[in-house]
C-alpha positions as CSV (number, residue, x, y, z in Angstrom):
1,M,-41.3,-21.9,102.4
2,S,-43.4,-24.4,100.6
3,K,-43.5,-27.9,102.0
4,P,-43.4,-31.0,99.9
5,S,-47.1,-31.7,100.6
6,D,-47.8,-28.3,99.0
7,L,-46.2,-29.4,95.8
8,V,-47.8,-31.3,92.9
9,Q,-47.4,-35.0,93.5
10,G,-44.1,-36.3,92.2
11,T,-42.5,-32.8,92.0
12,L,-40.1,-33.4,94.9
13,D,-38.7,-36.4,93.1
14,M,-38.2,-34.4,89.9
15,L,-36.5,-31.5,91.8
16,L,-34.2,-33.9,93.6
17,L,-33.2,-35.7,90.4
18,K,-32.5,-32.4,88.8
19,I,-30.3,-31.2,91.6
20,V,-28.4,-34.4,91.8
21,A,-27.9,-34.2,88.0
22,L,-25.9,-31.1,88.5
23,E,-23.2,-32.9,90.5
24,P,-23.0,-35.7,93.1
25,M,-23.8,-34.3,96.6
26,N,-24.9,-35.3,100.1
27,G,-28.4,-34.8,101.5
28,W,-27.6,-31.6,103.4
29,A,-26.1,-30.1,100.3
30,I,-29.1,-31.1,98.2
31,S,-31.4,-29.4,100.7
32,Q,-29.3,-26.2,100.7
33,R,-29.1,-26.2,96.9
34,L,-32.9,-26.5,96.6
35,K,-33.3,-23.5,98.9
36,Q,-30.6,-21.5,97.0
37,I,-31.9,-22.2,93.5
38,S,-35.5,-21.4,94.5
39,S,-34.4,-18.2,96.3
40,D,-35.6,-19.7,99.6
41,V,-39.1,-20.4,98.3
42,L,-38.8,-24.2,98.4
43,G,-37.4,-26.2,101.2
44,V,-37.6,-29.8,102.3
45,S,-37.3,-31.2,105.8
46,D,-35.0,-34.2,106.6
47,G,-38.2,-36.2,107.3
48,S,-39.2,-35.8,103.7
49,L,-35.8,-35.5,102.0
50,Y,-34.2,-38.8,103.1
51,P,-37.2,-41.0,102.5
52,A,-37.5,-39.5,99.0
53,L,-33.8,-40.1,98.3
54,H,-34.1,-43.7,99.5
55,K,-37.1,-44.2,97.2
56,L,-35.2,-42.8,94.3
57,E,-32.3,-45.0,95.0
58,H,-34.6,-48.1,95.4
59,R,-36.0,-47.3,91.9
60,G,-32.5,-47.1,90.4
61,W,-32.7,-43.5,89.5
62,I,-29.9,-42.4,91.8
63,R,-27.0,-44.2,93.5
64,S,-25.2,-43.5,96.7
65,Q,-21.6,-43.7,97.8
66,W,-20.1,-42.9,101.2
67,K,-17.4,-40.2,101.0
68,S,-15.9,-37.5,103.1
69,S,-17.8,-34.2,103.0
70,E,-16.2,-30.7,102.9
71,N,-15.8,-30.7,106.7
72,N,-14.3,-34.2,106.7
73,R,-17.4,-36.0,108.0
74,R,-18.6,-39.2,106.5
75,A,-21.6,-38.6,104.3
76,K,-23.7,-40.4,101.6
77,F,-23.3,-38.7,98.3
78,Y,-26.0,-39.2,95.7
79,S,-25.5,-39.2,91.9
80,L,-27.9,-39.7,89.0
81,T,-27.9,-43.0,87.1
82,P,-28.5,-43.4,83.3
83,L,-32.0,-44.7,84.2
84,G,-32.5,-41.6,86.4
85,R,-31.5,-39.3,83.6
86,K,-34.1,-40.9,81.3
87,H,-36.8,-40.6,84.0
88,L,-35.8,-36.9,84.6
89,E,-36.1,-36.1,80.9
90,K,-39.6,-37.7,80.9
91,E,-40.8,-35.9,84.0
92,T,-39.3,-32.6,82.9
93,A,-41.3,-32.8,79.6
94,N,-44.4,-33.7,81.5
95,W,-43.9,-30.9,84.0
96,N,-43.4,-28.4,81.1
97,R,-46.7,-29.6,79.6
98,V,-48.7,-29.4,82.8
99,S,-47.2,-26.1,84.0
100,S,-47.9,-24.5,80.6
101,A,-51.5,-25.7,80.8
102,I,-51.9,-24.3,84.4
103,S,-50.3,-21.0,83.4
104,G,-52.8,-20.7,80.6
105,I,-55.7,-21.1,83.0
106,V,-54.2,-18.8,85.6
107,K,-53.7,-16.0,83.0
108,L,-57.4,-16.0,82.0
109,K,-59.0,-12.6,82.3
110,E,-61.9,-12.6,84.7
111,A,-65.3,-11.3,83.6
C-alpha cells in the first residue's frame, strides 16, 4: 500500500475531504473506505490520519461531532463544511489538471 509520504503533497487532504463528502464518518471508517475505494492500493496509518483530520478541522474544512459508532462506542464523526466543499472543488480541479499533464508525459513513446 502507498503511504501518505509517497503521495503528491496535499493529496491526502483531498482524499480525506472527498471521503468525508460522501457521508459523515469516524476516523476508522474513513481509513477503511480509503482502502476499499482504492482496492487496497492506498492506506493511511493512524499516525498520519488523525493529524490530517485535525488540520482539516482547524482550517474549517471539516467539523467533528461525538456520536455512537455502529458497535455503540463513542467516536468522533467528521463531516464536510461548506468551506470544505469549496476547497475540495478547487483541489479536485487542480488534481485533474496536474494528473492529466503527468499522464501525458508518462504516455510518451520512447525513442
